C-alpha positions as CSV (number, residue, x, y, z in Angstrom):
1,M,-16.7,45.8,62.6
2,Y,-18.6,49.0,63.4
3,G,-18.4,52.2,61.4
4,L,-19.6,55.8,61.6
5,I,-19.6,58.5,59.0
6,G,-20.6,61.9,60.1
7,K,-20.6,65.5,59.0
8,M,-19.8,68.2,61.5
9,R,-20.1,72.0,61.1
10,A,-17.6,74.3,62.6
11,A,-18.4,77.9,63.7
12,R,-17.4,80.2,60.8
13,G,-13.6,80.2,60.4
14,Q,-13.0,77.5,63.1
15,R,-12.8,74.3,60.9
16,D,-9.0,74.0,61.2
17,A,-9.1,74.6,65.0
18,I,-11.6,71.8,65.4
19,M,-9.6,69.5,63.2
20,D,-6.5,70.2,65.3
21,V,-8.3,69.2,68.4
22,L,-9.7,66.0,66.8
23,L,-6.3,65.0,65.4
24,A,-4.5,65.6,68.8
25,S,-7.0,63.4,70.7
26,T,-7.2,60.3,68.5
27,G,-3.9,58.7,69.1
28,A,-4.7,55.8,71.4
29,M,-8.3,54.7,71.4
30,P,-8.6,51.0,72.1
31,G,-10.6,49.2,69.4
32,C,-10.3,52.0,66.8
33,L,-9.1,50.7,63.5
34,S,-9.4,53.9,61.5
35,Y,-10.2,57.5,62.3
36,V,-10.1,59.8,59.3
37,I,-10.9,63.5,59.5
38,A,-11.4,65.3,56.2
39,R,-12.1,68.9,54.9
40,D,-15.1,69.3,52.7
41,P,-13.8,71.0,49.5
42,A,-17.2,72.6,48.8
43,D,-17.9,73.9,52.3
44,A,-15.3,75.9,54.3
45,D,-17.0,75.1,57.6
46,A,-17.7,71.3,57.1
47,I,-15.7,68.4,58.5
48,W,-16.3,64.8,57.6
49,V,-15.3,62.1,60.1
50,T,-15.1,58.4,59.1
51,E,-14.5,55.9,61.8
52,V,-14.0,52.1,61.9
53,W,-14.1,50.3,65.3
54,T,-13.8,46.6,66.2
55,D,-17.3,46.9,67.6
56,A,-19.9,49.4,68.8
57,A,-18.9,48.9,72.5
58,S,-15.3,50.1,71.7
59,H,-16.7,53.2,70.2
60,K,-19.0,53.9,73.1
61,A,-16.1,53.2,75.6
62,S,-13.9,55.7,73.8
63,L,-16.3,58.5,74.6
64,Q,-15.3,58.1,78.3
65,L,-11.6,58.3,77.8
66,P,-10.1,61.4,79.5
67,E,-8.4,62.5,76.3
68,V,-11.6,62.3,74.3
69,Q,-13.6,64.1,77.1
70,A,-11.0,66.9,77.1
71,A,-11.2,67.2,73.3
72,I,-15.0,67.4,73.4
73,A,-14.8,70.1,76.0
74,K,-12.3,72.1,74.0
75,A,-14.1,71.8,70.7
76,R,-17.7,72.2,71.9
77,P,-17.6,76.1,71.9
78,I,-16.5,76.2,68.2
79,I,-18.8,73.4,66.9
80,A,-21.8,74.9,65.1
81,G,-23.6,71.5,64.9
82,F,-23.7,68.0,63.5
83,E,-25.5,67.6,60.2
84,F,-25.8,63.8,60.4
85,Q,-24.2,60.5,61.4
86,V,-24.6,57.2,59.7
87,E,-23.8,53.8,61.2
88,T,-22.1,51.3,58.9
89,H,-20.8,47.7,59.0
90,P,-17.4,47.8,57.3
91,A,-16.6,44.7,55.3
92,G,-12.9,45.5,54.8
93,G,-10.8,47.5,52.5
94,F,-7.3,48.8,52.2
95,G,-5.9,49.0,55.7
96,L,-8.6,46.9,57.2
97,A,-8.8,43.1,57.5
98,A,-11.7,41.4,55.7
99,V,-14.6,40.2,57.9
100,K,-17.2,37.6,57.4
101,N,-20.7,38.8,56.4
102,E,-22.7,39.9,59.4
């Protein structure tokens, strides 16, 4: 499995608008096992995104989907920036099948 955890910063007061765009565009992404968007309780403009994919290629391919491209275009003007993104190798957990050590 392939995972990403990232922190995004919305333009002031636009966090919920970005979250709405992200939530509307994540319904059918082949290879996506989990896509969780969360508010940061200590920062009114921060959004955490945690993703689990079958593999890195599935994630890369998702960025070319028309729905994802449209969401990126819609959200781009109200995104202030990306603080960081970390790659992970999920080993399993509630809702995910266990995998052998990689």
